C-alpha positions in Angstrom: 0.2 0.0 0.1 1.3 3.2 -1.0 2.1 5.9 1.7 -0.6 7.9 3.1 -0.8 10.9 5.4 -3.0 10.0 8.2 -3.2 13.7 9.5 -4.4 14.6 5.5 -8.0 15.6 5.2 -8.0 15.8 1.8 -8.3 14.8 -1.4 -11.5 12.1 -2.6 -11.9 11.0 1.0 -15.3 11.0 2.4 -15.9 12.9 6.0 -15.8 9.3 7.6 -12.6 8.3 6.3 -11.3 11.9 7.5 -12.6 11.6 10.4 -11.0 8.7 11.0 -7.7 9.7 10.1 -8.3 12.6 12.3 -8.2 10.0 15.3 -5.0 8.3 14.1 -3.4 11.7 14.6 -5.7 12.5 17.5 -6.7 15.5 16.2 -10.1 15.5 18.0 -11.2 18.5 16.9 -11.3 18.2 13.5 -12.7 14.2 13.9 -15.4 16.3 15.7 -16.1 18.4 12.8 -15.6 15.8 10.2 -18.3 13.3 11.5 -20.3 16.1 11.8 -20.6 16.5 8.4 -20.4 13.0 7.6 -23.7 12.5 9.5 -25.1 15.7 7.3 -24.0 14.0 4.4 -25.6 11.1 4.9 -28.6 12.4 5.8 -28.7 14.3 2.8 -27.7 10.8 0.8 -24.0 12.4 -0.4 -21.8 10.6 2.1 -20.2 7.0 0.9 -19.7 8.5 -2.9 -17.5 6.0 -3.3 -20.1 3.5 -2.6 -22.7 1.9 -5.1 -24.8 4.0 -6.4 -27.9 2.4 -4.9 -26.2 0.7 -1.1 -28.6 1.8 1.3 -26.5 2.7 3.6 -25.7 5.9 1.4 -28.7 7.5 3.1 -29.2 5.4 6.2 -30.7 8.0 9.1 -29.0 5.4 11.7 -25.5 6.0 10.6 -26.0 9.7 10.5 -27.4 9.3 14.3 -24.4 7.0 15.3 -21.8 9.6 13.4 -23.3 12.6 15.5 -22.7 10.6 19.0 -19.2 9.7 17.6 -18.7 13.5 17.0 -19.8 14.4 20.2 -17.4 12.1 21.7 -14.4 13.7 19.6 -15.8 17.3 20.6 -15.7 15.7 24.5 -12.0 14.4 24.3 -11.3 17.7 22.4 -12.4 19.4 25.6 -15.2 21.4 23.4 -17.7 20.9 25.9 -20.8 22.6 24.1 -20.4 21.1 20.9 -20.1 17.8 22.4 -23.8 18.3 23.8 -25.0 19.7 21.0 -23.9 16.8 18.7 -25.7 14.8 21.4 -28.8 16.7 21.2 -28.7 16.4 17.5 -28.7 13.0 16.8 -31.6 13.1 19.5 -33.5 15.4 17.2 -33.2 12.9 14.1 -33.9 9.7 16.7 -36.9 11.2 17.8 -37.9 12.4 13.9 -37.0 8.9 12.6 -39.3 7.2 15.4 -42.2 9.2 14.2 -42.2 7.6 10.6 -41.1 4.3 11.8 -42.7 1.2 12.8 -42.3 -2.7 14.4 -38.3 -3.4 15.3 -37.4 0.2 13.0 -39.3 2.5 15.7 -37.9 0.3 18.4 -34.1 1.0 17.4 -34.9 4.5 17.0 -35.7 4.5 20.9 -32.2 2.6 21.2 -30.3 5.2 19.4 -31.9 7.8 20.9 -30.8 6.5 24.5 -27.1 6.6 23.1 -27.8 10.3 22.5 -29.3 10.8 26.0 -26.4 8.8 27.4 -23.6 11.0 25.7 -25.4 14.5 26.9 -24.9 12.7 30.3 -28.7 12.3 30.7 -28.9 8.9 32.3 -32.7 8.9 33.6 -34.0 10.1 30.0 -31.7 7.2 28.5 -33.0 4.9 30.6 -36.7 5.8 29.9 -35.7 5.4 25.5 -33.9 2.0 26.4 -37.0 0.6 28.2 -39.2 1.7 25.0 -36.5 -0.2 22.9 -37.4 -3.3 24.5 -41.1 -2.9 25.1 -40.8 -2.4 21.3 -38.8 -4.8 20.2 -40.9 -7.6 22.2 -44.0 -5.8 20.5 -42.8 -6.6 17.2 -42.8 -10.3 17.6 -40.3 -10.7 15.0 -39.7 -14.3 13.6 -36.2 -14.1 13.5 -34.4 -11.4 15.8 -31.2 -12.3 14.6 -32.2 -11.8 11.3 -33.7 -8.4 12.4 -30.5 -6.9 14.0 -29.2 -6.9 9.7 -31.5 -3.9 8.9 -29.8 -0.7 8.8 -31.1 1.0 12.0 -30.2 -1.7 13.9 -26.5 -2.4 11.8 -25.7 1.4 12.6 -26.3 0.6 16.4 -23.8 -2.5 16.1 -21.4 -0.9 14.4 -21.3 1.7 16.5 -21.1 -0.1 19.9 -18.6 -2.3 18.7 -16.3 0.6 17.5 -17.0 2.3 20.6 -15.5 -1.3 22.4 -12.2 -1.3 21.2 -9.3 -2.4 21.9 -11.7 -5.1 23.7 -13.0 -6.1 20.4 -16.8 -6.6 21.3 -18.2 -8.7 18.6 -21.9 -9.5 17.5 -22.6 -12.6 19.6 -21.4 -10.5 23.0 -24.2 -8.2 22.2 -27.0 -10.5 20.5 -26.3 -14.2 22.0 -27.0 -17.0 20.2 -29.7 -15.0 18.0 -32.6 -16.8 19.4 -33.6 -13.9 22.1 -31.2 -11.4 19.6 -33.0 -8.3 20.2 -34.2 -8.5 24.2 -30.3 -9.5 24.7 -29.5 -6.3 22.6 -31.0 -3.7 24.9 -29.8 -5.2 28.2 -26.4 -5.3 26.9 -26.4 -2.0 25.0 -28.1 0.0 28.9 -25.4 -1.3 30.4 -22.5 -1.0 28.5 -22.3 1.7 25.8 -22.6 4.0 29.0 -19.8 2.1 30.6 -17.7 2.7 27.0 -18.3 6.0 26.5 -16.9 6.5 29.9 -13.9 4.2 28.9 -13.1 6.2 25.8 -13.2 9.7 27.9 -11.4 8.2 30.4 -8.4 7.0 28.1 -8.7 10.1 25.9 -8.9 8.0 22.7 -11.2 7.0 20.0 -9.8 4.4 18.1 -10.4 3.8 14.3 -13.3 1.0 13.1 -12.0 -2.0 12.3 -11.5 -2.2 8.4 -9.0 -5.1 7.0 -6.9 -6.6 9.6 -3.6 -8.6 9.5 -1.3 -9.9 12.5 2.2 -10.2 12.7 2.8 -8.6 9.8 6.6 -8.1 9.8 6.8 -5.3 7.4 5.0 -3.1 9.7 6.0 -2.2 12.7 4.3 0.4 14.9 6.5 3.1 15.6 4.6 3.6 19.3 4.2 0.4 20.8 6.0 -1.9 18.3 2.9 -4.0 17.4 2.7 -5.7 14.0 -0.9 -6.0 13.8 -2.1 -3.5 11.5 -5.7 -2.3 10.7 -6.2 -1.0 6.6 -9.3 1.8 7.3 -9.8 4.8 5.5 -7.0 4.1 2.9 -4.2 4.1 5.2 -2.8 1.7 7.8 -3.4 1.7 11.1 -1.5 0.3 13.9 -4.4 -2.4 15.8 -3.3 -2.2 19.4 -2.7 1.7 19.5 -4.3 3.4 16.3 -0.9 4.9 15.5 -0.1 5.6 11.9 1.9 2.4 10.3 4.5 2.9 7.5 5.7 0.1 5.7 9.1 -0.7 5.9 11.2 0.0 2.8 
């Protein structure tokens, strides 16, 4: 892979990739700005312009809400509390507006996303109320295949957010959903108990890791300059250390 500057936010990268690159250099202000633009672009149908034209993720409201949560977290890491709260509230407004026009599992997923936004804003009681509505909504939907329901765009966006926040602990689908037979009820219990904890961990450590792209382990031609690891994450057209998120260059 050609060398890339992970601090470069220009070129043909979409805003999500620019945000990821900014996290690699721990430029949290830029990461917050770029995740905000990624959310707005997603809602407008413009973000993800390097994907297929009719990829359903291009206009996923769930992805937009989750980008606003990421933006809020990055602003908090940057110490810009007003912007952090504003992004959380923007995400909440989008989730509420989407719930108004959704039904069944999707409406419940909007309440789940709302819970994440309320939690980021520090509104613990209101977050719990949103998760309660999500749990009831999932139960009322009574879907035949709860595991399959988790692949719906609104729910998948939430899963991606939780696994992103979990790094480097590597929470996976099975941890969130169990064997799949009670995937939705377990999902709400998991996010209610863990999302606030995961957000707090990222703030305590002062770091949001890049989401996992394509990974390789023990790659001798890559040595992390920060921690010495040979495990790499190919994401946002860059090579990042899988362990500490630093930029890794290929040995010449």
